[in-house]
C-alpha positions in Angstrom: 0.0 0.0 0.0 1.1 3.6 -0.7 0.2 6.3 1.9 0.8 9.9 1.1 0.2 12.7 3.5 -0.3 16.3 2.5 0.6 18.6 5.3 2.2 22.0 6.0 4.0 20.4 8.9 5.8 17.5 7.2 8.3 17.0 10.0 5.5 16.3 12.5 4.3 13.4 10.3 7.6 12.0 9.1 9.1 11.7 12.6 6.1 9.8 13.9 6.3 7.2 11.1 9.9 6.3 12.2 8.7 4.3 15.2 7.1 1.0 16.2 4.7 -0.8 13.8 4.8 1.9 11.2 8.5 1.7 10.8 8.4 -2.1 10.8 5.7 -2.1 8.1 7.8 0.1 5.9 10.9 -2.0 6.4 8.9 -5.1 5.6 7.7 -3.6 2.3 4.0 -3.7 3.3 3.7 0.1 3.0 5.4 3.1 1.4 5.0 6.5 2.9 5.3 9.9 1.3 5.0 13.3 3.0 4.3 16.3 0.9 4.2 20.0 1.8 1.8 22.1 -0.3 4.0 25.1 0.2 6.4 23.5 -2.3 3.6 24.0 -4.9 2.9 27.6 -4.1 3.9 30.1 -6.8 4.3 33.3 -4.9 7.5 34.5 -3.2 6.3 33.8 0.3 5.0 30.3 -0.5 1.5 31.2 0.9 -1.0 28.3 1.3 -3.8 30.2 3.0 -5.8 33.4 2.5 -8.7 35.3 4.1 -12.2 33.8 3.5 -14.6 35.4 1.1 -17.5 37.0 3.0 -15.2 37.9 5.9 -14.9 36.3 9.3 -12.1 35.1 11.6 -9.3 32.8 10.5 -7.8 31.7 7.2 -8.7 29.1 4.5 -6.3 26.8 2.7 -6.0 28.0 -0.9 -7.1 25.9 -3.8 -4.1 26.3 -6.1 -1.2 24.8 -4.0 -3.5 22.2 -2.4 -4.8 21.0 -5.7 -1.4 20.9 -7.3 0.0 18.9 -4.4 -2.8 16.4 -4.3 -2.9 15.9 -8.0 0.9 15.4 -8.1 0.8 12.4 -5.7 -2.7 10.8 -6.1 -2.7 7.9 -8.6 -5.8 6.5 -10.3 -8.3 5.1 -7.9 -6.6 6.5 -4.8 -8.6 7.1 -1.7 -8.2 10.8 -1.0 -9.0 11.4 2.6 -9.7 14.9 4.2 -9.3 15.0 8.0 -12.0 17.3 9.2 -14.3 17.6 12.2 -17.2 17.7 9.7 -16.3 14.2 8.4 -17.8 10.8 8.9 -16.8 9.3 12.3 -13.8 7.0 11.9 -14.3 3.4 13.0 -12.9 -0.1 12.4 -15.1 -0.9 9.3 -13.8 2.3 7.7 -10.2 1.3 8.6 -10.8 -2.1 6.9 -12.3 -0.4 3.8 -9.3 2.0 3.5 -6.9 -0.9 4.0 -8.2 -2.4 0.7 -7.0 0.6 -1.3 -3.8 0.5 -3.2 -3.1 4.1 -2.3 -4.4 6.4 0.4 -3.8 10.2 0.3 -4.5 12.0 3.5 -5.0 15.8 3.6 -4.3 17.4 6.9 -6.7 20.3 7.3 -5.8 23.6 9.1 -7.1 27.0 10.0 -10.8 27.4 9.1 -10.6 24.5 6.6 -10.0 23.8 3.0 -11.4 25.7 0.0 -14.6 23.9 -0.9 -13.7 23.6 -4.5 -10.8 21.2 -3.6 -13.1 19.2 -1.3 -15.6 18.9 -4.1 -13.3 18.0 -6.9 -10.7 15.7 -5.3 -11.7 14.4 -1.9 -13.3 10.9 -1.8 -13.6 10.5 2.0 -14.1 13.0 4.8 -13.1 11.6 8.2 -13.4 12.8 11.8 -11.8 11.0 14.7 -14.2 12.6 17.2 -16.5 15.4 18.1 -13.9 17.9 19.1 -11.6 20.3 17.3 -7.8 20.1 17.1 -5.3 22.6 15.9 -4.6 20.6 12.7 -5.2 17.4 10.9 -1.8 15.8 11.6 -2.7 13.9 14.8 -5.9 12.6 13.3 -4.1 11.6 10.2 -1.6 9.6 12.2 -4.5 7.9 14.0 -6.0 6.8 10.7 -2.7 5.7 9.3 -2.0 3.5 12.3 -5.4 1.9 12.3 -5.2 1.2 8.5 -1.6 0.1 8.2 -1.8 -2.5 11.0 -4.5 -4.3 9.0 -2.2 -4.9 6.1 -0.9 -8.5 5.6 2.4 -9.1 7.2 2.5 -6.0 9.4 1.6 -7.5 12.8 3.8 -10.4 14.1 0.6 -12.4 14.9 -2.1 -12.0 12.3 -4.7 -13.1 14.8 -4.0 -9.9 16.9 -5.9 -7.6 14.5 -8.8 -10.0 14.3 -9.1 -10.1 18.1 -8.8 -6.4 18.8 -11.6 -4.3 20.3 -14.1 -3.3 17.5 -12.7 -5.9 15.1 -15.7 -8.1 15.7 -18.1 -5.4 16.8 -17.4 -5.7 20.5 -14.9 -4.5 23.0 -12.1 -6.9 23.8 -11.9 -9.1 26.8 -9.4 -8.3 29.7 -5.8 -9.6 29.5 -3.5 -11.0 32.1 0.1 -12.2 32.3 2.5 -13.4 34.9 2.7 -13.3 37.9 -0.5 -15.2 38.8 -1.0 -12.9 41.8 -0.2 -9.2 42.0 -1.0 -7.0 45.1 -3.6 -9.5 46.2 -5.3 -9.7 42.8 -5.3 -13.1 41.2 -5.6 -14.1 37.5 -9.1 -15.7 36.9 -8.8 -19.4 37.5 -10.3 -20.2 34.1 -7.2 -18.7 32.4 -4.7 -20.9 34.2 -6.5 -24.2 34.2 -5.7 -25.0 30.6 -9.2 -25.8 29.3 -9.2 -24.0 25.9 -12.9 -24.3 25.4 -13.6 -22.7 28.8 -11.0 -20.0 28.1 -12.7 -19.1 24.8 -16.1 -19.0 26.5 -14.8 -16.8 29.4 -13.2 -14.4 27.0 -16.4 -14.1 25.0 -18.4 -13.5 28.1 -16.0 -10.8 29.4 -16.1 -9.2 26.0 -19.9 -9.1 26.1 -20.0 -7.8 29.7 -17.4 -5.1 29.0 -19.3 -4.0 25.9 -22.6 -4.0 27.7 -21.3 -1.8 30.5 -19.1 0.6 28.5 -20.6 0.7 24.9 -24.1 -0.7 24.9 -24.6 1.0 21.5 -22.1 -1.4 20.0 -23.9 -4.4 21.5 -27.2 -3.2 20.0 -25.6 -3.4 16.6 -23.6 -6.6 17.0 -24.5 -9.9 15.4 -25.1 -12.2 18.3 -25.1 -16.0 18.4 -27.3 -18.2 20.5 -24.3 -18.7 22.8 -23.8 -15.0 23.1 -27.4 -14.7 24.2 -26.9 -17.4 26.8 -23.8 -15.6 28.1 -25.7 -12.3 28.3 -28.4 -14.1 30.4 -25.6 -15.3 32.7 -24.2 -11.8 32.9 -27.6 -10.5 33.9 -27.9 -13.2 36.5 -24.5 -12.3 37.9 -25.5 -8.7 38.2 -28.5 -9.7 40.3 -26.5 -12.2 42.4 -22.8 -11.3 42.4 -21.9 -14.3 44.6 -23.4 -16.6 42.0 
């Protein structure tokens, strides 16, 4: 996969991609990164990429000429051109999976009051928000999207099952995790996990996943595709709530 980032702060992006899974993915050949500054496409002496909005008002707007020239220079045929904006569609795991199927993803980091609408209309294929809040720029949201997408590419994670078992990968929050020692500050690892019965471990993990989702994100549970076993486990969870000593 090819990932290109259009940003007026290229060092901020490039530095972050030199660490952890992103660096390993690039070294393994699973992804290529390109970071592009639209200032390099500006034609005036001061390399301006923003101007005052028509109609007046506070703030500045990213100009169409350098932004368009930069995007068109890097976006190949069929590329997913993503604009990071608080007005965009909420980013989630299904969208990450969809973007991971693209041969190329071009991410535009918004700034100031936004991007000239003509660029949005003519070049952008996806508008994405990572939450209902406003940041100073699109660089941090872009890195969130890149991380979520790249880790889904084949060969990126050491254990391919990891991505499939993550929270949201199957519509629910993930179960709790434990490692050695078996007891820490008076808290013991659940007996089911140390007894070696794989069927019971699987069942326990599913039950804990359902319980955590029910408590923290019931909206996800309402949309999840539940099996008959899931419904049995939810009944057990409800009974546990009524009788904790059960």
